[in-house]
C-alpha positions in Angstrom: -11.7 -36.7 -68.1 -13.0 -33.6 -69.7 -11.9 -30.0 -69.2 -14.2 -27.1 -68.8 -15.6 -25.5 -71.9 -14.9 -21.8 -72.5 -18.6 -21.1 -71.8 -18.4 -22.9 -68.4 -15.2 -21.0 -67.5 -16.8 -17.6 -68.4 -19.9 -18.5 -66.4 -17.8 -19.5 -63.4 -15.7 -16.3 -63.6 -18.9 -14.3 -63.9 -20.3 -15.8 -60.7 -17.0 -15.1 -58.9 -17.1 -11.5 -60.1 -20.6 -11.0 -58.9 -19.8 -12.5 -55.5 -16.8 -10.2 -55.2 -18.7 -7.1 -56.2 -21.2 -7.9 -53.5 -18.7 -8.5 -50.7 -15.9 -6.0 -51.4 -17.8 -2.8 -50.4 -18.6 -4.4 -47.1 -15.0 -5.5 -46.5 -13.8 -2.0 -47.4 -16.3 -0.3 -45.1 -15.3 -2.7 -42.3 -11.6 -1.9 -42.8 -12.3 1.9 -42.8 -14.3 1.6 -39.5 -11.5 -0.4 -37.8 -9.0 2.2 -39.0 -11.1 5.0 -37.6 -11.5 3.2 -34.2 -7.7 2.8 -34.0 -7.0 6.4 -34.9 -9.5 7.7 -32.4 -8.0 5.5 -29.6 -4.6 6.9 -30.5 -5.7 10.6 -30.4 -7.6 10.0 -27.2 -4.3 8.9 -25.7 -2.3 11.7 -27.2 -4.7 14.4 -25.9 -5.0 12.8 -22.4 -1.2 12.5 -22.0 -0.7 16.0 -23.2 -3.1 17.4 -20.7 -1.6 15.3 -17.9 1.9 16.6 -18.8 0.7 20.2 -19.0 -0.9 20.0 -15.6 2.2 18.4 -14.1 4.5 21.0 -15.6 2.3 24.0 -14.6 1.3 22.7 -11.2 -2.2 23.9 -11.9 -5.4 22.5 -13.4 -7.1 23.9 -16.5 -9.6 26.1 -14.5 -6.6 28.0 -13.2 -5.1 28.8 -16.5 -5.3 32.2 -18.0 -8.0 31.5 -20.5 -10.6 34.1 -19.6 -10.9 35.2 -23.2 -13.6 32.4 -23.4 -15.1 32.1 -26.9 -12.2 34.1 -28.3 -9.3 33.2 -30.6 -6.9 34.6 -28.0 -8.0 32.1 -25.4 -7.8 29.1 -27.8 -4.5 30.2 -29.2 -3.1 30.7 -25.7 -4.3 27.3 -24.6 -2.6 25.6 -27.5 0.7 27.6 -27.5 1.3 27.4 -23.8 -0.1 24.1 -22.7 -0.4 21.6 -25.6 2.1 22.3 -28.4 5.1 21.1 -26.5 3.6 17.6 -26.3 2.4 17.3 -29.9 4.2 16.2 -33.1 2.9 19.0 -35.3 2.9 19.0 -39.1 1.1 22.3 -39.6 0.4 25.2 -37.2 -2.3 26.4 -39.7 -1.0 29.9 -39.8 -2.4 29.8 -43.4 -5.7 28.3 -42.5 -6.4 27.1 -46.0 -3.6 24.5 -45.7 -5.5 22.9 -42.9 -9.2 23.3 -43.7 -11.6 24.6 -46.4 -14.8 26.5 -46.3 -17.3 23.7 -46.8 -19.5 22.9 -43.9 -19.1 19.8 -41.8 -22.2 17.7 -41.7 -24.2 15.8 -39.1 -24.5 12.0 -39.1 -27.9 12.3 -40.7 -26.5 14.3 -43.6 -27.7 17.8 -42.7 -25.2 20.7 -42.8 -23.5 21.9 -39.6 -21.1 24.8 -39.8 -17.7 25.5 -41.4 -14.8 25.7 -39.0 -12.5 27.7 -41.3 -11.4 31.1 -40.2 -13.8 31.2 -37.3 -12.2 33.7 -34.9 -12.7 31.6 -31.8 -11.0 28.4 -33.0 -7.3 27.4 -33.1 -6.4 24.7 -35.6 -3.5 22.2 -35.7 -2.6 19.3 -38.0 -0.6 16.6 -36.3 2.2 14.5 -38.0 -0.3 11.6 -38.6 -2.7 13.9 -40.5 -5.2 14.4 -37.7 -6.8 17.9 -37.6 -7.4 19.3 -34.2 -9.7 22.3 -33.6 -9.6 23.9 -30.1 -12.3 26.1 -28.7 -12.5 27.7 -25.3 -16.0 26.9 -23.9 -18.5 29.6 -23.0 -18.7 27.6 -19.7 -15.1 28.3 -18.9 -15.8 30.4 -15.8 -17.6 27.5 -14.3 -15.3 24.7 -15.4 -13.8 24.4 -11.9 -17.0 22.5 -11.1 -18.4 20.2 -13.7 -18.6 22.4 -16.8 -16.4 22.2 -19.9 -13.3 24.3 -20.0 -12.9 23.7 -23.7 -13.9 21.6 -26.6 -11.6 19.8 -29.0 -12.9 18.8 -32.4 -11.0 15.9 -34.0 -11.0 15.1 -37.7 -9.2 11.7 -37.8 -8.0 11.9 -41.4 -7.9 15.6 -41.9 -10.3 18.0 -43.7 -9.2 17.4 -47.2 -9.7 13.6 -47.1 -13.5 13.8 -46.2 -16.2 12.9 -45.5 -16.1 15.5 -42.7 -19.1 14.0 -40.9 -19.8 13.6 -37.2 -19.5 10.0 -36.2 -17.6 9.0 -39.3 -14.3 10.9 -39.2 -15.2 13.9 -37.0 -15.6 13.6 -33.2 -15.8 15.9 -30.2 -13.9 15.8 -26.9 -14.7 17.8 -23.7 -11.8 19.2 -21.6 -12.6 19.3 -18.0 -10.4 20.9 -15.4 -8.2 17.8 -15.0 -9.1 15.4 -17.8 -10.2 15.1 -21.4 -13.1 12.8 -22.3 -15.0 12.1 -25.5 -18.4 13.9 -25.6 -21.3 11.5 -25.3 -20.3 9.4 -22.3 -23.1 7.6 -20.4 -22.6 10.0 -17.5 -22.9 13.1 -19.7 -25.5 11.8 -22.1 -27.5 8.9 -20.7 -29.7 8.6 -23.7 -27.3 7.4 -26.4 -29.9 7.6 -29.2 -30.1 11.4 -28.8 -26.5 12.0 -29.8 -25.3 9.2 -32.0 -28.0 8.2 -34.3 -28.7 8.9 -38.0 -32.5 9.2 -37.6 -33.3 10.0 -34.0 -32.6 12.8 -31.5 -31.0 16.1 -32.1 -27.3 15.5 -31.6 -26.9 13.6 -34.9 -23.4 12.3 -34.3 -22.0 14.6 -31.6 -21.7 11.8 -29.1 -20.4 9.0 -31.2 -16.8 9.4 -30.0 -17.7 8.1 -26.6 -19.3 5.0 -28.1 -16.3 4.3 -30.4 -13.9 4.4 -27.5 -16.1 2.4 -25.1 -17.1 -0.4 -27.5 -14.5 -0.2 -30.3 -17.1 -0.3 -33.0 -19.0 2.0 -35.3 -22.2 -0.1 -35.5 -24.3 3.0 -35.1 -23.7 3.5 -38.8 -25.6 0.3 -39.5 -28.5 0.2 -37.0 -30.4 2.7 -34.9 -31.4 0.7 -31.8 -28.1 0.6 -29.9 -28.1 1.3 -26.2 -25.4 1.9 -23.6 -24.6 -1.3 -21.7 -27.3 -3.3 -23.4 -27.3 -3.6 -27.2 -23.8 -2.6 -28.3 -23.7 -4.2 -31.7 -26.0 -4.6 -34.6 -27.6 -7.9 -35.3 -25.8 -9.7 -38.0 
C-alpha cells in the first residue's frame, strides 16, 4: 500500500478548505437567525406577561391609564415606571442615554436610513438583563386606543444598540400595545399584504412588520427571498 504524497495531501486540504469557506457563512447566518427567533419569542412573552400583570394589579386596561401626555416623554416615562418596571429584570434604566443607545440612525430592511432613537423626547429606553433594548413610545392614537387603535409602540432591539446591525427585520422589531394586549406589528389582521411591510425590495414598510412573521412562522426567510405570503408561501425554496 502506498501513502498519500505531500502534494495529494495539500490538494485534499485545499479542497476541504474551499468547501468550508463556502458553507461556514451560511451556517453562521442560519445560527444567528435561529438565535434572533428565540430572543424575539422570549421578549414577546416577557412583554405580554408584564402587561397582563399590570392590568391585573391595577384593575384597569391601558386606555384607562393616565397617559394623556401622548407623544411626550412624560407619558412614556409614566407608562414604564408605573406599569412595566416591576415586572422586568432591568440592567440599565438609561438615565445616561449614551449607555443604552448611540446617535446613528436605525435602518430599514432595504438599507435606507430611518431615524435615530437617542435622546428623542418622546421615548423611554430600558435595557433588560439579557441585553435587549426596549424603547417605549406613547402613540398619537392613545385617545382612541379604547377601540382598535394603538395605545403605545414598543421598539425591540434584540441584541442591544451597540451590537448592531440595528436594522428592521434583523435585530429591530416593533410591537403594538392595545388596551389589553401586546402584539407584534405586521400581523395578518393589521397588515394583510405582507410584502408591503417585510420585504427588502417591495412596499414602503421595509421591515416594520417582520416581527409578526418571525413569531408566526419561526423563521427569517424574508431575508433570502421576496415572494413570501401569509398562509401560503412561508419559506424560501431551497
